[in-house]
C-alpha positions, 0 to 999 in steps of 0.5 A: 403483545404480551412481554413474552411475545415480545421478547420472542419477537426481538430474539427470532429478528436478532437470531435471523439477523445474525444467521444472515450476516453469518451465511453471508460472511461464510458464504462470501469467504468460501466464493473467495477461496474458490477463487485461489487468491486469483481475484487479487491478481486479476483485479491488480492487473485490471487496465487503465480502461474505465469500462474494463474496470466498471465491469470487473468491480460488478463481476468480482462484487456479484460473485464475493456478494458483497461490495464491502468485501470487494472494495476492502479488497481494492483498499488493500490493493492501492494500500500496496501500490499495486493499483493506482487510485484511477484504476480503483474508483472505476473498480469500486463504482462497479462494485456498487452494481455489482452487490444489488445481485445479493438482492435479487438471489434473497427475492427467490424467497418471494416465490408463491405458487401452488405449481410443484416444480416453480414452488422447488425454486423457493430457497425454503424448498431446496436450501435444506438440500444445499446445506446436507450437500455443504456439510458432507462436502466440508467434513468429508471431502480431502479436496480443498475446492471440494471443501470450498464448494462446501462452505459456499453451500453452507453459507447460502443454506444458513443465509437464507434460513436467516432471511426466513427466521426474520420473516417469521419473527415480525409477522405477528407485528402486522397487526400491531398499530405501533408497528405500523406508526413506525413504520410509517414514520419510514415514510419520511425520506429524511428519517428513512434515509438516516434509519438506512445509513445508521443501521447499516453502519451498525450491521456493516453491511448494506446487503444486510439491510436491504435484507431485513427490509425483504424479510419485513416486506414478505410478512408486513405490509412495507410501501415504497415511500418507506423502503425507497429512502432506507434503501438509499440510506443504506448505500451511504452506511455501507461506506463504513466498512471500507472506511474502518478497513483504511484506518491502518492503510497509508493514505492512499488506502484511506483515499480509496475509502474516500472515494466510496464514501463520495461517490455514495454520498453523491449517489444518494443526495442527488437521488434523494433531492431529484426523486422527491422534488419530481415527486412533490410535483407529479406526485407518484402514484405507486409510492403508497403501493406495497413494494415487496422483495422484488420492488426492494431489490428493483429500486436497489438496482435501478439507483445504482444502474443509473448513477454508476454508469453516469458516474465512470466518464466523470470518475477522476473527479471523486479522485481528485476529491479525495486527494483534496481532502487527503493532499500529499505531503513533503514525505509522500512527494518523496516516496513517490519520487523514490517509486518513479522511473530515473527520467534521464533513462528514457528506452528511446535513447537506446538506439543511440547507444553513446547517447544513451550512456551519457544519460547513465552517466548523468543518472549516475552523477546524481546518485553519487551526490545522494550517496554523499548527502546521506553519509554527511547527513549521518556522520552529523547525527552521531553527536546530534541526533534528529530523527527527521534528518535520520529518516531523510538518510533513510530516504536517500539510501532506498532512492539510491538502490532505485538508482542502481536498480534501474541504472544496472538494467539500463547499462545492461541495455546499452551493452547489448548495442555496439560500443566503441572501446571508450564507451565500453570502458565507460560502461564498465567504470559506470556498472562498478561505480553505481555498486560502490555508491550503493554501498557507500549509501548502505554504510550512511545508514548503518551510521544513522541507526547506530546514531539512532541506537546510540540517541535511544540509549543515551549513550555518547563517546568520551570526549578523547574519542570524540575529538578522534572521531571527528578527526576520523569523520572529516578524512571520510568526508573528504574521500568521498567528496574527492571521489564524487567530484572526480567521478563527475569531472571524470578528472583523473588527477583528483582520483589519483589523490583518492588512494593515499588518503585511502591509506591514511584512513586505514591508519587512523581507523587501527589507531583509533581502535588501538587507543579505544583499547587502552581507554577500556582496560583503564576503566575510561570507557564502556564495552557498549562505547567501544561497540559503538566506536567498532562499528561507526569506524569499520563502516568509515574504513570500508567507505574508504575502500569504496572510494578507492574502486571508484577512483581506480576505475577512473584511472584505469578507463584513462589509461585504456585498461580495466584491473582494479585489483592489479592497479591497486597491487602495483600501486602499494608496490611500488610507491613513487614519490607523488604518492609518498607526498600525498601519503604524509600530507594527509597524515599530518592533515588529519594527525590525531592528538597526542593522548597520555594514558 
């Protein structure tokens, strides 16, 4: 062959492949759009039943004409938490069978007959008309559905035209001895297998590899011995798309891609070993026969039709392999715990409302302690910021949010049942208290974020401000500790100590801010430091307010009434001797150091 002929051949082959892949991509995108985003929502609702998930994987992949597209879709659903790994693995098994439909569609090009009617079924005969209809719908229709249909028709036409271009380009090679020797080398199972893997990884489409092989078989004699290892290798190479899509995903997204890879590795290696072992014993006569487009499609289907149903009962093995490859670490355990339901809030307990209420109270106590831990951790970050501890504050705050949501729902379900007066008051207090504890955790998060900002900007309080804020934070720690202990033990005496401390904290807050203004005027601190101090002080003061709300709720239930505002107004208007003594005790305990300006 002359250099011009070689160049023309390569250009035709590459151009045909480009059109083939582009057409497949356009058709797949059009089919997905035509589904109106319903594919993802239906996939997400696929049941735990293995067979249904498997069949759905077959159908979706046959519809979108790409196992890569459907697998990437599954990776996204697992990554977002909508689908579990156990659901995903069965859909992936189905996708491997569904993708074989493309090869059968392409094999229409093999139709050859003198009969006019039969010849019309050949894509070369009807795709020009499909392309004309497709471009008309796409350009002139204002209806999105019709535009999507036009896109599908155009994609299919370009795909088939690409297939025809590749076939025509390689036609001269049938008389080239060198090319025949290259093709013959594919008969070596290892070489053919590796070629299938590498070529598919390069173009990121097993359908593309099989399409090229089918195009070759139209013009060049391709034997079964050459085609089989390439087809099986393509099954492994196609996993590259899902792996690449999982690089930015979370660990479950990566595990999904690994399950796809592991299945195809198991399927391909098992087939290669068993098939060629049996072949070495019985010597299959058909191996030296020309395979043709239909034969390639048949081999592709047969491998998956046998392997995927056989693997279905053992699909959890793939999940376990992926989990062992990427094990769960402590951070992920925390995230899983965060997403889990509160085990004590069992719906079966609702038939016994008092018992269900006690289970809710136990969960609320756990929630209160999480708020306390979050606050203590956040306060410690002000002077000594550590990112790991900051992440723990964030984790605790999110977990508290989960508790509030689930507890609120459960308490309302309890409220639908008949309750005694005491239980009704307790339920009311719990509803109010979980809201206050959730707000406390929000303030803990605010403090952590402020501490992070100070650390990143290398800002810190002046020595005097540090001393004052330490006293302030100790008072806040005590009021939170008092509220948690009083709430847990339902101790009214402890609850009555909270309001005097809250009043003391109000005074500390005002004095700390007043002292800062004086330092600012004298140029002893900066405006930025002032913002930090004001924000943290405001969080401290509001935390104390929420502790006061919790205490009032406990006291009111004990006195068989519930009106927090009325109680506080009465308490502050008619301060008794015990209250004044308690305020005096806390003011002396948390006395700010005297300063000279």
